[in-house]
C-alpha positions in Angstrom: 0.0 0.0 0.0 1.2 3.4 -0.9 -0.4 6.8 -0.8 0.9 10.4 -1.2 -1.1 13.4 -2.0 -0.3 17.1 -2.0 -2.8 20.0 -2.0 -1.4 23.4 -3.1 -4.5 25.5 -3.6 -5.3 27.4 -0.4 -9.1 27.2 -1.1 -8.9 23.4 -1.3 -6.8 23.2 1.9 -9.5 25.2 3.7 -12.3 23.1 2.3 -10.6 19.9 3.2 -9.9 21.2 6.7 -13.5 22.3 7.2 -14.8 19.0 6.0 -12.6 17.1 8.5 -13.7 19.5 11.3 -17.4 19.0 10.5 -17.1 15.2 10.4 -15.3 15.2 13.8 -18.4 17.0 15.2 -20.7 14.2 13.9 -18.8 11.0 14.7 -15.8 9.7 16.6 -14.5 7.7 13.7 -14.8 7.4 10.0 -13.5 5.3 7.1 -11.1 6.9 4.6 -11.4 5.2 1.2 -8.7 6.0 -1.3 -8.9 5.0 -5.0 -7.3 6.3 -8.1 -10.0 8.9 -8.8 -11.5 9.9 -5.4 -10.9 10.3 -1.7 -14.0 9.3 0.3 -14.8 9.8 3.9 -17.6 7.6 5.2 -19.4 7.8 8.5 -21.9 4.9 9.2 -25.0 5.2 11.3 -24.0 2.2 13.4 -20.4 3.4 13.9 -17.5 3.3 11.4 -17.5 -0.4 10.7 -21.2 -1.2 10.7 -24.5 0.1 9.5 -25.5 2.1 6.5 -23.6 5.2 5.5 -24.9 8.3 7.4 -22.4 10.5 5.7 -20.5 10.0 2.4 -18.1 12.8 1.3 -16.4 12.2 -2.0 -13.5 14.4 -3.1 -12.4 14.4 -6.7 -8.6 13.9 -6.5 -8.0 15.8 -9.7 -9.7 19.0 -8.2 -8.1 18.9 -4.7 -4.7 17.3 -5.2 -1.9 18.6 -7.5 0.1 15.4 -6.8 -1.7 12.2 -6.1 -0.1 8.8 -6.1 -1.7 5.7 -4.6 -1.3 2.0 -5.0 -3.7 -0.3 -3.1 -3.3 -4.0 -2.4 -6.9 -5.0 -3.3 -7.8 -6.0 -6.8 -9.9 -2.8 -7.1 -6.8 -0.7 -6.2 -8.3 0.8 -3.1 -7.0 1.6 0.4 -9.3 1.7 3.4 -8.3 3.2 6.8 -10.4 3.8 9.9 -9.6 7.1 11.5 -10.4 8.8 14.8 -11.9 12.1 13.6 -11.0 14.1 16.7 -7.3 13.4 16.3 -7.5 14.2 12.6 -9.3 17.5 13.2 -6.8 18.4 16.0 -3.9 17.7 13.6 -5.4 20.0 11.0 -6.6 22.7 13.4 -3.6 25.0 12.8 -4.8 25.3 9.2 -8.2 26.7 10.1 -7.0 30.1 11.2 -3.8 30.2 9.2 -3.6 32.2 6.0 0.0 31.2 5.5 -0.2 27.6 4.4 1.6 27.0 1.2 0.8 23.3 0.9 -0.6 20.2 2.7 1.0 16.9 2.0 -0.7 13.7 3.2 1.3 10.4 3.2 0.5 6.9 4.2 3.3 5.7 6.5 3.8 2.7 8.7 4.8 3.3 12.2 3.6 0.3 14.3 0.5 0.2 12.0 -0.5 2.1 8.9 -1.1 5.8 9.7 -1.4 9.1 7.9 1.4 11.7 8.2 0.6 15.3 7.4 3.3 17.8 6.3 2.2 21.4 6.3 4.4 23.9 4.5 4.0 27.5 5.6 4.7 30.6 3.5 7.6 31.5 5.8 9.4 28.4 4.4 9.0 26.6 7.7 7.7 23.0 7.4 5.8 21.4 10.2 5.3 17.6 10.5 2.3 16.2 12.1 1.9 12.5 12.6 0.4 9.9 13.1 -3.3 9.9 12.8 
């Protein structure tokens, strides 16, 4: 499994951050589904792993990401991750008020288990690393 995506457009960074914040207010966990065309965030009525989808957010990777590379292990070339939305929102909270973000890079890394690593590049040429979620 491999995933790396980079968002350069400040409007897209804000929309992505706001979506994560809104989802964190609705549910404790969600499923992140990555495929070659879309990034999907799914919250089920019965929790993240069961029930019918209560929320389905689908982001077109071509619109949001200037760089997008993924390779899944399933035959449909997809990656599924269960995420704790409060930790994800907390990681991205610095972007909500910041006007100085140049880019947001999201990578799938393996620490003890698969996790997402966020790299936020600021206009002042400082780079902050946030991980893992």
